[in-house]
C-alpha positions in Angstrom: 18.9 0.4 0.6 19.4 -3.3 -0.2 16.1 -5.1 -0.8 17.6 -8.4 -1.7 15.9 -10.1 1.2 12.5 -9.4 -0.4 12.1 -12.6 -2.3 9.1 -11.6 -4.5 10.5 -9.7 -7.6 7.4 -7.4 -7.9 7.4 -6.5 -4.2 11.1 -5.7 -4.5 10.4 -3.5 -7.6 7.8 -1.6 -5.6 10.0 -1.3 -2.6 12.9 0.1 -4.8 10.5 2.6 -6.3 9.3 3.8 -3.0 12.8 4.0 -1.7 13.9 6.0 -4.8 11.2 8.7 -4.1 12.2 9.1 -0.5 10.0 6.7 1.4 11.4 5.0 4.5 11.3 1.2 4.6 9.9 -0.5 7.8 9.4 -4.1 7.0 8.3 -6.7 4.4 6.0 -9.7 4.9 4.8 -8.5 8.2 2.5 -11.1 9.8 0.0 -10.3 12.5 -1.7 -13.0 14.6 -5.4 -12.7 15.3 -5.0 -15.3 18.0 -2.4 -17.9 19.0 -4.2 -20.5 16.8 -4.6 -18.4 13.7 -2.4 -16.3 11.5 -4.7 -13.5 10.4 -3.0 -10.9 8.4 0.1 -10.2 6.3 1.3 -6.9 4.9 3.6 -7.1 1.9 5.4 -3.9 2.5 5.4 -1.2 5.2 6.9 2.3 4.5 6.6 5.7 6.0 6.7 9.1 4.3 6.2 12.5 5.9 4.5 11.3 9.1 2.3 8.8 7.2 2.3 5.0 7.3 1.9 3.3 4.0 0.5 -0.2 4.0 1.3 -1.8 0.7 -0.1 -4.8 -1.1 1.5 -6.0 -4.4 -0.4 -8.4 -6.6 0.2 -10.0 -10.0 -2.7 -12.4 -9.7 -5.1 -11.9 -12.6 -8.0 -14.0 -11.3 -10.1 -12.6 -8.5 -8.1 -9.4 -8.3 -11.2 -7.2 -7.5 -12.0 -9.4 -4.5 -8.3 -9.1 -3.5 -8.4 -5.3 -3.7 -11.7 -5.1 -1.7 -10.4 -7.5 1.0 -7.1 -5.6 1.4 -8.8 -2.2 1.7 -11.4 -3.5 4.1 -9.0 -5.4 6.2 -6.6 -2.5 6.7 -9.2 0.1 7.3 -10.4 -1.8 10.4 -9.4 -0.1 13.7 -8.6 -3.5 15.3 -6.1 -4.5 12.6 -4.4 -1.1 12.9 -4.2 -1.6 16.7 -2.4 -4.9 16.1 -0.1 -3.2 13.7 0.7 -0.5 16.3 1.5 -3.2 18.9 4.1 -4.6 16.6 5.5 -1.2 15.4 5.0 1.2 18.3 6.4 4.2 16.4 4.2 4.1 13.3 2.1 7.1 12.5 -1.6 7.3 13.1 -2.0 8.7 9.5 -2.4 5.8 7.1 -2.6 5.2 3.4 -3.4 1.8 1.9 -2.0 1.3 -1.6 -2.8 -1.8 -3.7 -0.3 -2.1 -6.6 -2.2 -4.2 -9.1 0.6 -5.2 -11.5 -1.6 -7.8 -13.2 -3.1 -5.3 -15.6 -3.3 -1.8 -16.9 -5.8 0.7 -15.6 -9.2 -0.5 -16.6 -11.6 1.8 -18.5 -14.5 0.6 -16.3 -13.7 -0.6 -12.8 -16.4 -2.6 -11.1 -18.7 -0.5 -8.9 -17.7 -2.2 -5.7 -14.0 -1.7 -6.3 -14.5 1.9 -7.5 -16.5 2.9 -4.4 -14.1 1.3 -1.9 -10.9 2.5 -3.5 -12.1 6.1 -3.3 -12.5 6.0 0.4 -10.2 8.0 2.5 -6.7 6.5 2.7 -7.1 4.0 -0.2 -5.4 3.9 -3.6 -5.0 1.4 -6.4 -2.0 1.7 -8.7 -2.2 -0.3 -11.9 0.8 -1.7 -13.9 0.7 1.1 -16.6 0.7 3.9 -14.0 3.4 2.1 -11.9 5.7 1.8 -15.0 5.2 5.4 -15.9 5.9 6.6 -12.3 8.9 4.3 -12.0 10.5 5.6 -15.2 10.4 9.2 -14.1 13.7 10.6 -12.7 12.1 13.8 -11.4 11.5 12.8 -7.8 9.3 15.8 -6.9 7.1 15.3 -10.0 6.9 11.6 -9.4 5.7 12.1 -5.8 3.1 14.7 -7.0 1.9 12.3 -9.8 1.9 9.3 -7.4 0.2 10.8 -4.4 -1.3 14.0 -5.7 -0.7 17.5 -4.3 -3.1 17.2 -1.3 -2.5 13.5 -0.5 -1.9 14.1 3.2 -5.4 15.4 3.7 -6.7 12.2 2.1 -5.0 9.9 4.7 -7.1 8.1 7.2 -6.4 9.1 10.8 -7.0 6.3 13.2 -6.1 8.1 16.4 -6.1 11.9 17.1 
């Protein structure tokens, strides 16, 4: 797939990685209005994989990254925001994973308590630069998917609607 329309280089790298391991691209820079007067939300990348919707944020900003992670996870775990997303993309799955690619730094030895607790909630993942580079360099697709999502990843998705 040609991702040349994705203007952000890091978002394009993540999109190419997800495409390489078999994910299906839906959209980039998807914007959702909270009201006519206010643009409320933007999603960097939307993908699907095995009946699961992946909401992807890609960040290279070093300052305030913990706040950005918390905001992203909180925002896209809200039922109302998911309903807005479903209005725009009727066919998306009710099984959701939120993945924050923090390409500003390698995996920290000690994550802050707030980030640690929130990212361990059902359907949330943070992938740091070192992990992304390792995953992206592996040519064994099945092993990469297992390393990326884990073997029981689907049971860790959040289900918004039964």
